[in-house]
MILO-560434 format. One record per residue: y, z, x of N, C-alpha, C in turn; residue in three letters. Coordinates in steps of 0.1 Angstrom, whole numbers, plus 5000, padded with zeros to 4 digits. Atoms other than C-alpha are relative to their C-alpha. Layout:
! residues N
YZXYZXYZXALA ...
***
This chain:
! residues 488
498750015004500050005001501150005009MET 498949994990503249925016501250094997SER 499349925005506350135018500549964985ALA 499050045011508449944992499050044985ALA 500949975008505450004968499250164997THR 500449865002504350354974500850104993ARG 499049885008505150624949500850105007PRO 499249934993508150844959499550154998ASP 501049925005506351164965501350124991PRO 498649945007510151314951499650034989LEU 500850035015508551224917499450094997ARG 501049905002505651404920500150115003GLY 499949854998506951704934500850084989TYR 499349965010509351714904499150004988ALA 501049965013506551684876499150125007ARG 500849844999504751954892500850114998ASP 499149865002507652204896500350014987THR 499349995015508752104858498650094997TRP 501149915003505052254852499950095000ARG 500049894997505552554866501150084991SER 498849975010508852594843499850014987LEU 500450045014506952504810499250134999VAL 501449895001504052774819500850154999ALA 499549815002506853074827501249994988MET 499050005011509052954793499050094985THR 500749915012507953194762500249874989ASP 499950165009507152894735500950084984PRO 498949925011509053154708501149995001ALA 498449965003512153224721500549885011THR 499650084991512452924748500950075013GLY 499449924989513453174774499250015012LEU 501050034989511853144809499650145007VAL 500149864993510653424827500449985017ALA 499649984988512053534861499049915010ASP 501250034991508753454881498749984995ASN 501350045004505153354878499049995013LEU 501149974988501953394897499649835001SER 500150104996500853104916498549904992GLY 501050035004497853034894500649934985ASP 499150075011500652964866499450104985LEU 500849915012498553274843500950124998SER 499549865003500953584849501449955001THR 498650024997504553564842500650145000LYS 499249865004507253844843500450014993SER 499849985016508654014814501650025003THR 498749985002512154004823500949845003TYR 499050134997515053684826500950065005THR 498749954997518253664837500949864996SER 499550095002521053434830500349875007PRO 500550104995520653234858498949934998THR 501250055007517053174847500249914992ASN 500150105010517953024816500749905002ILE 499250175000520652794827499249925012GLY 501150094992517952674854499149944991GLY 500650085010515852604828500549884990TYR 499150145007518252414806500349885008LEU 499750074994519252224837499049915004TRP 501550064994515652134846499449934991SER 500350115011515052004811500949895001ALA 499250174998517751744814499549935010VAL 500750094991516151634847498949954997VAL 501550055002512651614836500349894987ALA 499950145009514051384807500549875006ARG 499350104990516051184832499149955008GLU 500750084987513051124857498949964993LEU 500750045003510951044828498350094998GLY 501049944999508551334829499450074987ILE 500149985017509151444790500849904995ILE 499250095006510451274764501650044996SER 498949945005514051284754499850084985SER 499949895010513051444720499350145004ARG 500349874996511051694734501050095009GLU 498649944991514251794762500850034988ALA 498849935013516451814727499350124997THR 500449895004514052044714499750115005ALA 500149884991513452274742501250055004ARG 498849934998516952304750500950054986ILE 499549925012517652354714499750114997ASN 500849844999515252644711500850085008GLN 499449874991516652814741501850064996THR 498549995006520352774726500350084992LEU 500149895013519552904694499850145006THR 500349834997518053214713501350055003THR 498749954989521153244737501050054992LEU 498750005010523553244706499450134993SER 500049875002521953564695499850115007THR 500349914990521553754726501150094998LEU 498649894996523754084728500749965011GLN 498950054987526554004753501150084994HIS 498549905003529854164759500849944994HIS 499150105013532054014729501249995009GLU 498750014994535254074747500349885011ILE 499850134989534553844779499249894995SER 500850095005531753654762498849975009GLY 501150014991529253724792499050094997MET 501249955004525953794791499350095014PHE 500749874990523754084806499049965010TYR 500350074988522054024837498150014997ASN 501350025006518454124822499450004987TRP 500550025010516754034791498450015000TYR 501250055002513154024777499549874994ASP 500050135009511953674773499550004989PRO 501049995015509553744744500850074991HIS 499049955012512153934725501349975001THR 498650035000515453874740501050134999GLY 499449894999516054224740500750025015ALA 499349984991518654364767498650105010VAL 501349954993516054514797501350135004VAL 499649874994516854904801499150085004THR 501249934990513855004817499349925007THR 500350104992512754794845498549995000TRP 501750045002509154664836499150045010PRO 500949994994507754704868499550135008GLU 499749864995508655054879500150124987ASP 499749865011509655234847501350055006GLY 498449934999513355304863500849954991SER 498850015008516255314844500649905002THR 499350124995518554984842501050024991VAL 498749975007522155024836500749884998THR 499350135000523254674818501149965011PRO 498950044993525254484839500049875002PHE 499450115005527154174836500349935012LEU 499750084986527453934870500949884998SER 499450134998530053684875499249905006SER 500950084995527853474897498849944992VAL 500850055009525053464872500149934989ASP 499050055014527353384842500449855003ASN 499650104997528353124863499349854999GLY 501150095001525052944865499649994986TRP 500050035015524552974830500949944996LEU 499050085005527952834822500149885001ALA 499950154996527352524845498949974994ALA 501150085007523952484828500449964986ALA 499850045011525752494796501149895000LEU 499250144998528252214808499349905002HIS 501250114998525251994817499549964987VAL 500350065019523852014780500949944996VAL 498750105009527451914765500349905008ALA 499950104992527451674792499249914995GLY 501150075001524051534788499249974986ALA 500950005014522851594753501050024988VAL 498950035009525651474730499250074986PRO 500549935011523651614698500350165001SER 499749864997523651974713501450055007LEU 498749954994527151964727500750124988LYS 499449885009528552184696499550125002PRO 500749904998525852434703500750075014GLN 499749964987526752474740501250035003ALA 498349975000530552444736500650114995THR 499749895008530352714711499650145008ARG 500249874991528852974736500849985011ILE 499050014985531052834765501250044996LEU 498749975005534152884745500150145000SER 499749855002533753264743500050035016THR 500249944987532953284780501450015009MET 498950014992536153384800499750075013ASN 500149944986535853414834501350095009PHE 498849924996539253554838499750115002GLY 500049875005537853874827499750075015PHE 500449944987536153904866501449995007PHE 499050064988539453774884500950145000PHE 499149864999541454084900501049975009ASN 498750084989544853944911500550105010PRO 499449944989545554224932499050055011ALA 500850034990542154204953500749975013ALA 499350004987543454224987498749925015THR 501450004989540954015014500850045015SER 499649964986541354085052501049935006PRO 499050094991543353795059501450034992ILE 498949995009546053925033500249944988GLY 499950095014545353685002499950104992THR 500249865011545553844972499649914987ARG 500250045011543453754940498649935000GLY 501550024999539353754939499250054988LEU 501249975011536453754915499250125006ILE 500949885001534554084910498849965003ARG 501250015003530854114915499649984985GLY 500349975015530854214879500350094994GLY 499549885012530954494853498650064993PHE 500949925008529054744834500950034989TRP 499349955013529954834798500050154996ASP 499949835004528755204800500250025016THR 499949944986529255424829498949985012ARG 501550034995526855344858500150095011PRO 500049914987525655564889500749935013PRO 499250074983527655494925501249964993GLY 498550064997530655294928500349924987CYS 499350085010532855174901501350024999SER 498949995000536055094891500250014981VAL 500150015014537055184854501349884996ALA 498750085003539654924838499449954987GLN 500250075012539754754804498850014994ASP 500949945008537254944787498549985009GLY 501450064997534454854813500050075017VAL 500249944988533254984848499949885011TRP 500050124992533954694874499150055012PHE 500549974987532054664907501050045011THR 499049984987533854794938500449895007CYS 499950124994533154454955500649904995ASN 499450154998535054134956499149905007HIS 500350134992533853794967501049945005TYR 499050054994535953724994499649905011ASP 500550114990534253445017499949884988ILE 500250125005534153055006498949955000THR 501650115004530852905014499150154995VAL 501349925009528553144990500249954984THR 500350025014527353084955501150054989GLU 499249965011529953284936501249875000PRO 498850105004532452974941500049934986ARG 499950085012530952804908500750114993ILE 499349915013532153114887501449985006ALA 498650015000535953054903500349864998THR 499850155006535552654900500150004983TYR 499850005015534652744863501250064992LEU 498649895004537352994860501349895003GLY 498850054998540052774875500249884992ILE 500250125009538752444856500450034983GLY 499749985015539152624821501450065001ALA 499049915001542452774832500150154997GLY 499849825002541253124831500250085016GLN 499649934987541753194869501449905009ILE 499050064994544853074890499649875011PRO 500550144992544052734914499950105017ALA 500149954986545252964943499250105005THR 501049894996542153194939499049875007ALA 500850104993540552874956500350025016TYR 499649964983542552954991500150155001PHE 500049864999542353334984498850045010ASP 501249954995538753344995499949945016ALA 499850044987538153335035498849885003MET 501150124996536653015050499250115016ARG 500649894991535953315081500750135001THR 499049904997537153645087500849995012LEU 498850034988540053695113499249995013PRO 500649984988539453655147500550085012ASP 499649854992541053995160498850075003SER 500949924998539154225174499850144992CYS 500249935012539254435145498849954989ASP 501350085003536354205132499349955006TYR 501050064990534554165161498650054994ALA 501749985004531354305144499649894991TRP 501050105008530953965124499549925012GLN 501150074992528353725138500849955010GLU 499150034988530753575166501549974997MET 498550015001534353505171500149854997GLN 499650135006535653215150501249985009PRO 499050104996537652925161500949934990GLN 499750045011540252795140501749995002GLY 498650024997543952745131500250044988PHE 499449945012546252905104501149894992THR 499750115009547552655074500550084989THR 499549955013549252695041499549934990THR 500350085013547952565005500150104990HIS 500049975012549452624973501050165003LEU 499349874996551752904994499150105002GLY 500949934998548753055003499749975018ARG 500550014987547953145040498650025003THR 501650044997544552985051499750015015VAL 500650024989542953065083498549934996TYR 501150095001540552795090499150005011GLU 500649954985538252945114498749924997GLY 501050035000534852825120499050025010SER 501049944990531552905140499949865004TYR 500750144992529552665167498450075003ARG 501549955000525752725171499349865007TYR 501150094995523552505192501149864997ARG 499250115001526452255195500749944990GLY 499650025014527352255158501150074995ILE 498749965009530552305143499950024985THR 500150015012530652465111501050104994PHE 499949865004531952715084499150064995VAL 501449935001529552965080500050114984PRO 499749935012528553145047499550155008SER 499949874994527853535046498650035008TRP 501349984993523953515054499549885008GLY 500950134991523253165069499149954994GLY 501050065006521453035043500549914993ASP 499750125007521152715022500450044986MET 499849995014521452844988501650054998PHE 498649954999524853014994500849855001GLU 499350135000526052685011500049884990ALA 500050135004524552404990499950004984LEU 500549975012523452554955501449954989MET 499150035009527252494940499849855000PRO 499750155000527352104952499049954991ASP 500950035012524452064927500949944989LEU 499350035012526952044902501749965000PHE 498750064997530251984917500449915014VAL 500250084985530751694944500950025008PRO 498749964991532451864967499949945010GLU 499750104989531651624997500749904998GLU 499450155006533251334976501550084996THR 499149945005535951574963500650065012TRP 499349974988536751714995499249955014GLY 500650094987535551475026500650045011PRO 499549944985537751655054499550124996ASN 500649855003536151995040498550034999SER 501449965001533052015026499149855004TRP 500850154994532251625034499850005014GLY 500250044985532251715070499150175000ARG 500749884999530552095062498650024995ASN 501450045006527651995042498949975009HIS 500850014989525951815067499650055014PRO 500349924990526452015096499250134996ALA 500949875003525152325076498749965000THR 501550024998521852125071499649985014VAL 500450034984521852005109499750115008ALA 499949854993522452345121498450084994ALA 501249935007519552475096498749945009GLN 500450044994517452225113499549995013ILE 500149954984518052295147499650115003GLU 500549894997517452615142498550035001HIS 501249995002513952585127499249915014GLY 500850074990512852295152500650025018LEU 499849974988514752395182500350145005GLY 500149864996516152725187498750104999ASP 501049925003513452925170498349935002ALA 501450074997510652665176498950014990GLY 501250025009508752695145499649884994TYR 500150115001508452355138500049944984GLY 499750035010509652345104501450064998TYR 499149965002512652435086500650024989TRP 499649955012514652575056500150124991GLY 500249885002515652915051501250054990PHE 499849965009516753085022499750094995SER 500849895005516353415004498949924988PRO 501350055007512753384987499250104999ALA 501249935004509753554978499650035017SER 500549954988508653755011498149975000ASN 501650025000504853625020499350124998PRO 500849904995504053965025500050114989PHE 499749935011505254074993501350064995GLY 498649935003508454164971501049845001GLY 498750095002511753964976500850035016TYR 499149974986513853895010500949915004ALA 498950144999517053745020499649955014ALA 500550124987515853455047501549935003TYR 499250084994518353275066500449975010GLY 500150004982519653165102501550105000VAL 499249874998521453485113501149935009ASP 499050044991523553285139501349944989ALA 499050105009525253075106500450074989MET 499049895011526253395087501150095009GLY 499149934994529153585091499650175004MET 500649894995527153905086499450025012ASP 500649974991526354055119498650025002THR 501849955003522954225106499849924987ASP 500250085011522753945081498649944995GLY 501150045006519853725067499249935015TYR 500650084989517053655096499249904995PRO 500650095002514953375096498150045003SER 501749995002511453555102500050104996ASP 500449895006509653865090500350125010VAL 499649944992510554035120501750075003GLN 498550034999514254005119500549995014GLY 498950024988515053855152501449994997GLY 498649944998518753885158500449905010ARG 499350064989521053655175501450065000TYR 498849945002524253795188500749935015ASP 498950054990527053575206500750085008ALA 498749925001529253855210501049944994GLY 498550045006533053825202500850035012PHE 498750014984535053715234500250125008GLY 500149894988536154035255500350104990ASP 499749885009536254255221498350044998CYS 501549915004531954285222499349915006ARG 500750124993529754105247498649964993PRO 501250065003526853925240498850094999PRO 501249944995523454085233498849925006GLY 501150054993519954015243499749854994PRO 500550125007518553645238499350024987ALA 500749975013517353625202498349985001ALA 501550025001513253665199499549964989VAL 500550025014511853495168498750034998TYR 501649975002508453585155499549914986GLY 500650065018506853505117501249914996ASP 499050055005509553265106499249954986GLY 500350035014509753215067501049904996VAL 499150115006510852875052499550024986ILE 500650035017510952795014500749874999THR 499550095003510952465003501149984992PRO 498550065006513952494980501149985009HIS 499250044991516052495010500049885005ALA 500050104996514952185020500349894990ALA 499750095011515152014986501650004999PHE 498350015004519152114985500349955010LEU 499450104987519451935020499549874997ALA 500550155001518151615005501149904999LEU 499050114995521651445000500749975009PRO 499449984988522551525035498950015014TYR 501250034989519151455054498749974992ALA 501050025007516751275029498849985006ARG 501550034993514151135056499850165005LYS 500449864996514351485073499650104991ALA 500449885012513851695042498849954996ALA 501250035004510951455027498850035011THR 500849984989509351475063499550165003ASP 500249904997509351815064499250064990ASN 500949935012508351905030498549955002LEU 501350084998505351645036499250115009ALA 500949934989504251865069500050124995LYS 500549885004504652195052498749994989ILE 500849995010502352085022498649955009LYS 501350044993499851915048499450105008SER 500349884993499752215073499550144994ASP 500249845007499552545048499549964987PHE 500150035011498052585017501150054991ASP 499050015005501252555004500849994986ALA 499750095013501352364972498750074989TYR 500649955010499752464939500249884988GLY 499850075012499652354903501350014996PRO 498649995001503252404898501049955013GLY 498850034992504552234930499850125014GLY 500249914987505452434965500250154994PHE 499749884999504752774965501150055007TYR 498449994998508052974970500250045015ASP 499650004984507853055007498650005007SER 501149984989505353045040500750055011ILE 500149944987505253255069499149895010ALA 500650104992504752965095499250055010VAL 500649964990503253155124498550054995ARG 501149945007500753365104499249904992SER 500550065011500253115078499850044987GLY 500249935013500853345053500749934990THR 499250065007501853205021500250084988VAL 499449955010504053354990499449924988ALA 500450095008501653214963500450034987LYS 499449995015503953254932501349905000ARG 499050105006506553034916501350124995TYR 499149945008510453174910500949894993LEU 499550105010512253014882501549955009SER 498850054995515653004899499549895013LEU 500250044990514052874930499649814996ASP 500750145002512052584912501049904992GLN 499550065006514952524891500949915010SER 499550054988516952444924499449885004MET 500850134994514352194932500349904990ILE 500050095009514552024899501449935001MET 498550045005518252004898500149905014GLY 499850084991518351854939499349854997ALA 500650145000515351574930500849934989VAL 499450065009517251514898501549915004GLY 498950044995520351424915500049855011ASN 500250154993518851214942499549864993VAL 500350105007516951044920500449904987LEU 499750045014518450994887501650005002ALA 498450044996522250894905500650154995HIS 498949884999523951254904499750064985ASP 500049915016522551384867500850124998VAL 499249885008523751714867501749975004LEU 498750044994526851604887500849964988ARG 499250135010527951334860499950094988ARG 500349935014526951564831501050125000ALA 499549884993528551894847501749954998PHE 498350044998532351724855500449954989VAL 499650055009534351684828501549935005THR 498650045000538051514828500950095008ARG 499349925000539951804827499550115013ASP 500449924991537752044852500249895014PHE 499650034986538151744879501249985000GLU 498649995000541851724873500850135005ARG 499749864994541752124879499750005014ALA 500649974984539452134913500249905005VAL 500350104984539451784931501250035007ARG 498949984992542751834942500150065010PRO 499949874991542252174956498949935016LEU 501150034994539152044974500549895010LEU 499450104996540951724982501150045015ALA 498449974991544151875002499550105014GLN 500349944986542152065030499149995009GLU 500650034986540852015064499150145006THR 500749914991538352255077499849975013PHE 500150024985538152335112498749955005ASN 500950094997535252115116500049855005VAL 499250124997535451805136499449884990PRO 500350115005535351475118498949895009ALA 500950114993532151235127499550095013GLY 500449944990530751515149498549995000GLN 501350044997527351435165498950094991ARG 501049915011524551585141498549925007LEU 501350044999521351435158498950044992PRO 501349995007518951605139500249944986GLN 500250095015520051405108499649875001LEU 500350154996519251075125500649914991GLY 499550105015519450835095500050044988GLY 500549985013518951055069501450054991GLY 499250045014522051065051499949894991ARG 500450095013521950925015501149915001ARG 
***
């Protein structure tokens, strides 16, 4: 069979991945469980707004790829929207709680796995992913647009926005992590009848930017908020605890001072995320065409991020595979994996089970640490799928190698993670990670289906100029040998 007639493996991966999402979904409510055993037999008894949103956009992708009929996709999405409209939520903000029982739709107040008490929480980023999915439904399924829009119309991301919050570089205006509507244990800030988290999101290359985009697009958050988040922490010794000393310049956008800092690892310059993982850097890009709207910012940074992840896996750590992002721990539970050198948190996300650390030092403020020693590296397939737009050949080759070298593929597609030196596989499926796979494949094979459905004229008018006016401290046309000819 010639290369021209050989079936694209991405289509087969999507078909099997969709099978896992169907197995995770309660047939009576249309709510998808958080996770599922590798044999598709046992699913969790809790779900989240992100999980629900991921199932919705995955159904759109499954329709576009011909995995299910248009009629089935509409019926599935309609069932989920109908249940969603009945779920208990915070009436004033229109936001949804973080955990629901997928069988009954009840808010989870006792954690099913250990019986501990749960104080119901409402997350800005989780509601952001649900709202993103509702935008996709509204744009892709005209018959269900009124239902999706009705739920969206009550969701006010401005409720999370704190105009008085100050970042380390002195900018004001950040979104909070979320809030509780009953008093929680631990740190909180009582305001507007709720208890807000003490933390704010102040980093640009993190997944909460989807909530910021949505708030700006809806006129609920000022446009200046996009520039109030930091590209890196400052380059002063006061912040020498960060992963490495950034290099950059200071400029102004919309009257806000912006420090355009960047890191350099293995000869590749990029603006880092907090933990150095693919999820933070690239999940919002499933919906917002960041590299097109911001050719001098995200258009430079996304391919650099992918190239540096590949360089870590194949070069620095020598695992022979790549793709690092929070996922199931192959030895039990869940863990935040990433490339330590690519994250601002100096105690950030390791790429291996042993927690091998990279320490480049911080100029004269902090000497470098010992050379990093990497152990049993943990790769997660969803990270390679997210890289598809920027390194399609490298990603598909990597996935094929993972599938052939390990017992890493089951009836629902790729299992969630693999420890490559021991060969230990986390034989379960997470709906979040499976829906990222569906979204990435859908965009590649169905002409940016999620982006086309998500972006409205008003959203583009509000957000695109912000991305377009910025230049990251990432060289134009920098040599990224790991990408080879893999750019889409």
